[in-house]
C-alpha positions in Angstrom: -17.2 -16.6 29.2 -13.4 -17.2 29.2 -14.1 -20.5 31.0 -15.5 -22.3 28.0 -14.1 -25.6 27.2 -11.8 -25.9 24.1 -14.6 -27.5 22.1 -17.1 -24.9 23.1 -14.7 -22.1 22.1 -14.0 -23.7 18.7 -17.8 -24.1 18.0 -18.4 -20.5 19.0 -15.6 -19.1 16.8 -16.8 -21.3 13.9 -20.3 -19.9 14.2 -19.0 -16.3 14.4 -16.8 -16.8 11.4 -19.7 -17.9 9.3 -21.9 -15.2 10.7 -19.6 -12.3 9.9 -19.8 -12.5 6.1 -23.7 -12.3 6.0 -23.5 -9.3 8.4 -20.9 -7.6 6.2 -22.9 -8.3 3.0 -26.2 -7.0 4.5 -24.6 -3.8 5.7 -22.4 -3.3 2.6 -24.0 0.1 2.0 -21.9 1.4 5.0 -18.6 0.6 3.2 -17.4 4.0 1.9 -14.1 2.6 0.6 -12.9 4.3 -2.6 -11.3 1.2 -4.2 -12.8 -2.1 -3.0 -16.1 -1.0 -1.5 -18.4 -3.9 -0.8 -21.1 -1.8 -2.6 -19.1 -2.2 -5.8 -17.4 -5.6 -5.5 -20.7 -7.3 -5.0 -22.6 -5.3 -7.6 -22.3 -8.2 -10.1 -21.6 -11.0 -7.7 -24.1 -12.7 -5.5 -23.2 -13.7 -1.9 -24.1 -17.4 -2.3 -21.0 -18.5 -4.2 -18.7 -16.6 -1.9 -20.4 -18.0 1.2 -20.0 -21.5 -0.2 -16.3 -20.8 -0.6 -16.1 -19.4 3.0 -17.6 -22.6 4.5 -14.4 -24.6 4.3 -12.3 -21.8 5.9 -13.2 -22.4 9.5 -13.0 -26.2 8.9 -9.6 -26.0 7.4 -8.4 -23.8 10.3 -9.1 -26.6 12.8 -6.2 -28.8 11.7 -4.0 -25.8 11.2 -4.6 -24.5 14.7 -4.1 -27.9 16.3 -0.4 -27.8 15.5 2.0 -25.6 17.3 4.8 -26.3 14.8 4.5 -22.9 13.0 4.8 -21.2 16.4 8.0 -23.1 17.1 9.5 -21.7 13.9 7.8 -18.3 13.7 10.1 -16.5 11.3 9.9 -19.1 8.6 6.2 -19.8 9.1 5.2 -16.1 9.0 7.3 -15.4 6.0 5.9 -18.3 4.0 2.3 -17.6 5.1 2.5 -13.9 4.1 4.3 -14.5 0.8 2.0 -17.3 -0.3 -1.0 -15.1 0.6 0.2 -12.4 -1.8 1.1 -14.6 -4.7 -2.5 -14.7 -6.2 -2.3 -10.9 -6.5 1.2 -10.7 -8.0 0.0 -10.1 -11.6 -2.6 -7.4 -10.6 -2.7 -4.2 -12.6 -1.7 -0.9 -11.1 -5.1 0.4 -9.8 -3.9 3.8 -8.4 -2.7 6.8 -10.3 0.0 7.5 -7.8 2.0 4.7 -9.3 2.8 7.0 -12.3 4.8 9.4 -10.0 6.8 6.6 -8.5 7.5 5.0 -11.9 8.8 8.3 -13.4 11.0 8.9 -10.3 12.4 5.4 -10.5 12.9 5.6 -14.3 14.9 8.8 -13.9 17.4 7.0 -11.7 17.5 4.1 -14.1 18.2 6.4 -17.1 20.6 8.9 -15.5 22.1 7.3 -12.4 21.7 7.7 -8.6 23.8 10.9 -8.3 21.6 12.7 -10.9 18.5 11.3 -9.2 19.4 12.9 -5.9 20.6 16.1 -7.6 17.4 16.6 -9.6 15.0 15.5 -6.9 12.4 18.3 -6.8 13.9 19.8 -10.0 13.6 17.7 -13.1 12.0 15.0 -11.0 8.5 16.0 -9.9 8.6 15.3 -6.1 5.1 16.4 -5.3 4.8 15.5 -1.6 6.9 12.3 -2.1 10.1 11.4 -0.4 13.0 9.7 -2.3 13.7 6.5 -0.4 11.2 4.1 -2.1 11.6 5.5 -5.6 15.3 5.1 -5.1 14.9 1.4 -4.4 12.6 1.0 -7.4 15.1 2.8 -9.6 18.0 0.6 -8.4 15.9 -2.5 -9.2 15.2 -1.2 -12.7 18.9 -0.7 -13.3 19.8 -4.2 -12.0 16.9 -6.3 -13.3 15.2 -4.3 -16.0 12.2 -2.0 -16.2 9.4 -4.5 -15.7 6.4 -4.8 -13.4 7.3 -8.3 -12.1 10.6 -7.0 -10.6 8.6 -4.5 -8.5 5.9 -7.0 -7.5 8.4 -9.7 -6.4 10.4 -7.1 -4.4 7.3 -5.8 -2.7 6.0 -9.4 -1.9 9.4 -10.4 -0.4 9.5 -7.2 1.7 6.0 -7.8 2.9 7.1 -11.2 4.0 9.3 -9.5 6.6 6.6 -7.4 8.1 4.9 -10.2 10.1 8.4 -11.3 11.3 9.3 -7.8 12.7 5.8 -7.6 14.2 6.5 -10.9 15.9 9.9 -9.6 17.2 8.2 -6.5 18.6 5.5 -8.6 20.3 8.1 -10.8 21.8 10.0 -7.8 23.2 6.9 -6.2 24.6 5.1 -9.4 25.8 6.0 -12.9 24.7 6.5 -15.2 21.7 2.9 -16.3 21.5 1.6 -12.7 21.3 4.1 -11.8 18.7 3.3 -14.8 16.5 -0.5 -14.2 16.6 0.1 -10.6 15.8 2.1 -11.6 12.7 -0.7 -13.9 11.6 -3.3 -11.2 12.1 -1.6 -8.8 9.7 -2.5 -11.1 6.8 -6.2 -11.0 7.8 -6.9 -7.9 5.6 -8.1 -8.6 2.0 -7.4 -5.0 1.1 -3.8 -5.1 2.3 -3.1 -8.1 0.2 -4.3 -6.3 -3.0 -1.9 -3.5 -2.3 1.3 -5.4 -1.8 2.4 -5.9 -5.5 1.6 -2.3 -6.5 4.3 0.3 -7.3 3.4 2.4 -4.3 5.1 3.2 -1.0 2.5 2.1 1.6 4.0 -1.4 2.3 7.4 0.2 2.6 6.1 2.7 5.1 4.7 -0.1 7.2 8.0 -2.0 7.0 10.3 0.9 7.9 8.0 2.1 10.7 8.0 -1.3 12.3 11.8 -1.5 11.8 12.3 1.8 13.5 10.1 0.7 16.5 11.9 -2.6 16.8 15.5 -1.3 16.5 14.6 1.5 19.0 13.2 -1.0 21.5 16.3 -3.2 21.0 18.7 -0.3 21.4 16.9 0.7 24.7 17.2 -2.9 26.0 20.8 -3.7 24.9 22.6 -0.4 24.4 25.9 0.0 22.5 26.9 2.3 19.7 26.2 -0.1 16.9 22.6 -0.7 18.0 22.1 3.0 18.7 23.4 3.9 15.2 21.2 1.1 13.7 18.1 2.6 15.4 19.0 6.1 14.2 19.4 4.9 10.6 16.1 2.9 10.8 14.3 6.0 12.0 15.8 8.1 9.2 14.7 5.5 6.7 11.2 5.6 8.1 11.1 9.4 8.0 12.1 9.4 4.3 9.5 6.9 3.2 6.5 9.2 3.5 5.6 12.3 5.5 2.8 10.5 7.2 5.4 8.5 9.2 6.6 11.7 10.9 3.8 12.0 13.5 3.6 8.2 13.7 7.2 8.1 15.0 6.1 10.1 18.0 5.4 6.6 19.4 9.2 6.3 20.1 8.7 8.9 22.8 5.9 6.8 24.3 8.1 3.7 24.2 10.9 5.6 26.1 8.4 6.8 28.8 7.1 3.2 29.2 10.6 1.8 29.6 11.9 4.5 31.8 10.6 2.9 35.0 12.8 -0.1 34.5 16.2 1.6 34.4 15.6 5.4 34.3 19.1 6.6 33.8 20.1 4.0 31.3 16.9 4.4 29.3 17.3 8.2 29.2 20.9 7.9 28.2 20.2 5.5 25.4 17.1 7.4 24.2 19.2 10.6 24.0 21.9 8.7 22.1 19.4 7.6 19.4 17.9 11.1 19.3 21.3 12.8 18.9 22.4 10.5 16.1 19.0 10.8 14.3 19.2 14.6 14.7 22.7 14.7 13.1 21.6 12.6 10.1 18.4 14.6 9.7 20.5 17.8 9.8 22.7 16.6 7.0 19.6 15.8 4.9 18.1 19.2 5.6 21.3 20.9 4.5 20.8 19.0 1.2 17.1 19.5 0.5 15.8 21.6 3.4 14.0 24.2 1.2 12.2 21.5 -0.8 11.2 19.6 2.4 9.7 22.8 3.9 7.9 23.5 0.6 6.4 20.0 0.6 5.3 20.3 4.2 3.5 23.6 3.3 1.7 21.8 0.5 0.7 19.1 3.0 -0.5 21.7 5.5 -2.5 23.8 3.1 -3.7 21.3 0.6 -3.7 17.7 1.8 -4.4 18.2 5.5 -7.5 20.3 4.7 -8.4 17.8 1.9 -8.5 14.9 4.3 -11.9 16.1 5.5 -13.2 15.4 2.0 -11.1 12.4 1.1 -12.4 10.0 3.8 -13.6 6.5 3.8 -14.7 6.1 7.4 -13.6 3.8 10.3 -16.4 1.3 9.5 -15.0 0.7 6.1 -11.5 0.3 7.4 -12.1 -1.9 10.4 -15.3 -3.8 9.5 -14.9 -4.5 5.8 -11.3 -4.0 4.6 -9.7 -5.8 7.6 -11.3 -8.8 9.3 -13.5 -7.8 12.2 -11.7 -10.2 14.5 -8.8 -7.8 14.6 -10.9 -5.0 15.9 -12.9 -7.2 18.3 -9.7 -8.8 19.7 -8.1 -5.3 20.0 -11.0 -4.2 22.1 -10.4 -7.1 24.5 -6.7 -6.3 24.4 -7.4 -2.8 25.6 -9.7 -4.0 28.3 -7.1 -6.6 29.4 -4.4 -4.0 29.5 -6.6 -1.7 31.6 -7.3 -4.5 34.1 -3.6 -5.5 34.3 -2.5 -1.9 34.2 -0.2 -2.8 31.4 1.2 0.5 30.2 2.5 -0.9 26.9 -1.0 -0.4 25.6 -0.2 3.3 25.4 1.8 2.5 22.2 -1.5 1.6 20.5 -3.3 4.5 22.3 -0.8 6.9 20.7 -1.8 5.7 17.2 -5.5 5.8 18.1 -5.2 9.4 19.3 -3.3 10.3 16.2 -6.0 8.8 14.0 -8.8 10.6 15.7 -6.9 13.9 16.1 -5.9 14.1 12.4 -9.2 12.6 11.3 -7.4 9.9 9.3 -10.2 7.9 7.7 -8.4 6.8 4.5 -7.3 3.2 4.2 -3.9 4.0 2.7 -3.0 6.3 5.6 -4.1 3.7 8.2 -2.3 0.7 6.7 1.0 1.3 8.6 -1.0 1.1 11.8 -2.3 -2.4 11.2 0.6 -4.2 12.8 0.1 -2.3 16.0 -3.6 -3.0 16.0 -2.7 -6.7 15.4 -0.3 -6.6 18.4 -3.2 -5.4 20.6 -5.5 -8.0 19.1 -3.0 -10.8 19.9 -2.6 -9.4 23.4 -6.3 -9.6 23.8 -6.4 -13.2 22.7 -4.1 -14.2 25.6 -7.2 -13.9 27.9 -8.3 -17.2 26.3 -6.5 -20.1 28.1 -6.6 -22.5 25.2 -3.7 -22.1 22.8 -5.5 -23.8 19.9 -8.5 -21.5 20.2 -6.2 -18.4 20.0 -4.6 -19.8 16.8 -7.9 -20.8 15.5 -9.3 -17.3 15.7 -6.3 -15.9 13.9 -6.3 -18.5 11.1 -10.1 -18.1 10.6 -9.5 -14.4 10.0 -6.7 -15.1 7.5 -8.5 -17.8 5.5 -11.7 -15.7 5.4 -9.7 -12.7 4.1 -8.0 -14.8 1.5 -11.4 -16.0 0.2 -12.7 -12.4 -0.1 -9.5 -11.1 -1.6 -9.0 -13.9 -4.2 -12.6 -14.5 -5.2 -14.1 -11.1 -4.8 -11.6 -8.3 -4.8 -9.2 -9.7 -7.4 -11.8 -10.3 -10.2 -13.3 -6.8 -9.5 -10.0 -5.1 -9.8 -9.0 -7.1 -12.9 -12.0 -5.6 -14.7 -11.2 -1.9 -13.8 -10.4 0.3 -16.8 -6.8 0.7 -15.6 -6.3 -3.0 -16.4 -6.5 -2.0 -20.0 -3.0 -0.4 -19.7 -1.6 -3.8 -18.6 -3.4 -5.7 -21.4 -2.5 -3.0 -23.9 1.1 -3.0 -22.9 1.4 -6.8 -23.3 -0.2 -6.6 -26.8 2.2 -3.8 -27.8 5.1 -6.2 -26.9 3.9 -8.5 -29.7 4.2 -5.8 -32.4 7.2 -5.7 -34.7 8.1 -2.1 -34.0 10.7 -0.3 -31.8 8.4 2.5 -30.7 4.7 3.5 -30.5 3.1 7.0 -30.5 0.7 7.7 -27.7 -2.1 10.3 -27.8 -4.3 11.1 -24.8 -7.8 12.4 -25.0 -9.2 14.5 -22.1 -11.2 12.8 -19.3 -15.0 13.4 -19.8 -16.2 12.7 -16.2 -13.1 13.2 -14.1 -10.8 16.2 -13.2 -7.7 14.0 -13.7 -5.2 14.3 -16.5 -5.2 11.3 -18.9 -1.5 11.7 -19.7 -0.7 10.4 -16.2 -1.5 7.0 -17.6 1.4 7.1 -20.1 4.0 6.1 -17.4 1.9 3.2 -16.3 1.6 2.0 -19.9 5.4 2.4 -20.1 5.7 0.0 -17.1 3.9 -2.7 -19.0 5.5 -2.4 -22.4 9.1 -2.8 -23.7 8.4 -0.4 -26.6 9.8 3.1 -26.7 7.0 5.7 -26.2 6.7 8.9 -28.2 4.2 11.5 -27.3 4.1 14.8 -29.1 1.6 16.3 -26.6 2.2 18.4 -23.5 1.1 17.1 -20.1 0.3 20.3 -18.3 -2.7 22.6 -18.8 -3.5 25.8 -16.9 -7.2 25.1 -17.3 -6.8 21.5 -16.1 -4.7 22.6 -13.1 -7.2 25.3 -12.2 -10.2 22.9 -12.2 -8.3 20.2 -10.2 -6.6 22.6 -7.8 -8.5 21.4 -4.7 -9.1 17.9 -6.0 -7.2 14.7 -5.0 -6.0 14.4 -8.6 -4.3 17.8 -8.7 -0.9 16.1 -8.9 -1.8 14.7 -12.4 -1.5 18.2 -13.8 1.8 18.9 -12.1 3.9 16.0 -13.4 6.7 17.1 -15.7 6.8 15.2 -19.0 10.2 13.5 -19.3 12.4 14.3 -22.3 12.6 10.7 -23.3 8.8 10.7 -24.2 9.5 13.5 -26.8 12.5 12.0 -28.6 12.6 13.8 -31.9 14.0 10.7 -33.8 10.5 9.3 -33.7 8.7 12.5 -34.7 8.5 11.8 -38.5 8.1 8.0 -38.3 4.9 6.2 -39.1 4.4 4.4 -35.8 1.5 2.4 -34.4 -0.7 4.8 -32.4 -2.0 4.1 -28.9 -4.9 6.3 -28.0 -5.8 6.5 -24.3 -9.3 7.9 -23.8 -12.0 8.0 -21.1 -14.6 6.5 -23.6 -14.3 3.9 -26.3 -13.4 5.3 -29.7 -13.4 3.8 -33.2 -11.5 6.3 -35.3 -8.3 8.2 -35.2 -8.5 11.5 -33.3 -8.7 14.4 -35.6 -5.5 15.9 -34.1 -3.6 12.9 -35.7 -5.6 12.5 -38.9 -3.3 14.6 -41.0 -0.2 12.7 -39.9 -1.9 9.4 -40.3 -4.5 9.8 -43.1 -4.9 6.0 -43.5 -5.2 3.9 -40.3 -7.2 1.1 -38.9 -8.0 -0.2 -35.5 -6.1 -3.4 -34.7 -7.0 -3.8 -31.0 -9.2 -2.4 -28.4 -9.1 -2.8 -24.6 -12.4 -1.7 -23.0 -12.6 -3.3 -19.5 -14.5 -1.1 -17.1 -16.1 -1.6 -13.7 -18.3 1.4 -14.4 -18.0 2.7 -10.8 -15.0 5.1 -11.2 -15.2 8.5 -12.9 -11.6 8.3 -14.1 -11.6 5.8 -17.0 -8.9 4.4 -19.2 -9.7 2.8 -22.6 -7.0 1.7 -25.0 -7.4 1.8 -28.8 -4.4 0.7 -30.9 -4.2 1.8 -34.6 -2.0 0.4 -37.4 -0.9 3.4 -39.5 0.8 1.6 -42.4 
C-alpha cells in the first residue's frame, strides 16, 4: 500500500476525507460528549450544507500541501496557522461553569494585589481543587489591561499559538524537523480544542506547560549546564502548579530519561538527578507555604473526583472519532506499528500516556486535551512511512481544514445559542445603561443541582457595571443535594465582599434576574423594594439540551 504513486495517494486521501464526515454523521449517536456532542450540534442542522462546505477542503489542501515553504519556516507558519484558526472563536461566550472560579480568583488579585492573592489562596479565595498559576496570570492581565473578556481571549489565543511550535521542537529533538512540523499541524485538527482556546479556563495552559516541561527536560538532558537544568526544573514546577492532572502526566519525564540513558548513561543520570534535585527544592519551598492546603485538595481529588470519573465520562469514541479528526488516531496507529517494526523506544513516551488514560479511566475530553500533542507526534511519526512529502502534508492539512469547517459552521453556532450566551449578551446590554451599578438576583435551578449564583461572576466578566447582590451563595440543602455531583463546587464558592457593598443597598438600581426559566415579573422577594418595575430586556437563548439553564431578565425600577 505504501508504494502508491503520489497521485494515487492524493486521490485516496481525498476520498477518505469526504467519506469521514458521512460516517461520523451516521454514527453520531455514539458521541457521548457533554458539550459539543454530534447528537446535539446536528439536531437542528442537516448534513447537506455542512458536506457542501467540506467539499472544497480537500481541494484547497492540494495547493497548500504542494509547497514546502511553511515547513522551511515552521515556527512562523505554525504560529500563524494556529492563531488564525482560533480567531473565529475569539468572541465565544463562556460555556463552562468552571470559568466562574477562575474569574473570582483572578479578580481577587486585581482588587487586592499579588501578595494578598497568595496569602489568601485557600482562605478568602475559594481554591476548590485548583492551583494558583493560571488564575495568577489572569489576575495580572486584569490589573494591566482591565477586567474584560477580550484580554483573556487574546492572551489564550497567543499562548495557544506557541503550542504547535513547542510540539515541533519536541518532534525535532526526538525524530526530525518533518515529524515535528506535521505534529504541530495535527494539533489544530480538533474542532473541540479550537472552541476551548478563548475560554477563561486552564486546559490550554496545562497543555502548554506540560509540553514546555517535556521540551526543556529533553534539552537539558542533551546539552546540560546549570542554566538549562534550572530552566527545566522551573518549567516542571510551572506544569505542576497548573492543574493536579499534570502530576501523573509528568511521570513521562522518567520514561524520557530511561529512553535516553542508553546514549550516555552516566551523563543522562547526572543531568536527570540535577533536574530532579532542583525541582524537589522548589517543590519543598512551595509545600512549606501551602502544604496543608495541597494535601487537603489531593484528598478531595482522591475521595470525590477520582471516584466521580466513573460517572463523568464521555468515552474514547467521542474523543478520538468526533472531537478530534480521525486522521490523528489512524496515523497514530501506524506510528505505533512503525515504532514496533523499527524498535523505536521513543514510542514509550506515548505508551506512558496511553497506559495512564486507561489505568485512570480518563474518558473526559478536558482531561485528555493535554495529551493531544503527544498523540499528534505519534501520528506525524506514522506518516513518515509514506515516501511522498506532499501526501504527508496533504493528510495533515485535510484534517485541519475539515476540523475548521466543523468548528466554525457547526460548533460555533450551536454554542452561541446555549443559555450561557445570555450572560454575554446581557452584560453587553447593561453596558449601555446610564447607571453605575446593577442589582442581581438569582432564582434556583429547576432541573439542575447547580447553584445559579455561580453565574454572577461570569456576568461580571461581561459588564463594566458594579454588581450588588444581597443574596447568599451557599445553602446547606443545595450542597447536600449536589454533594456527589459534578456541580458541587458551585455551592462551595465564597461570595466576595465587593458583591455586597452596602453603599448600593438602599439605591433603586436596575435589576438583573438570572433564572433557569424565562420570567415576566419581578420575583416576589424583591417586590417590596421595587414595587413598580418593568421588563426592559430579556435574553432567552437556549439549546434545550442542558439541564443547567441561564436566562436573563432586566428590569427598570424607576
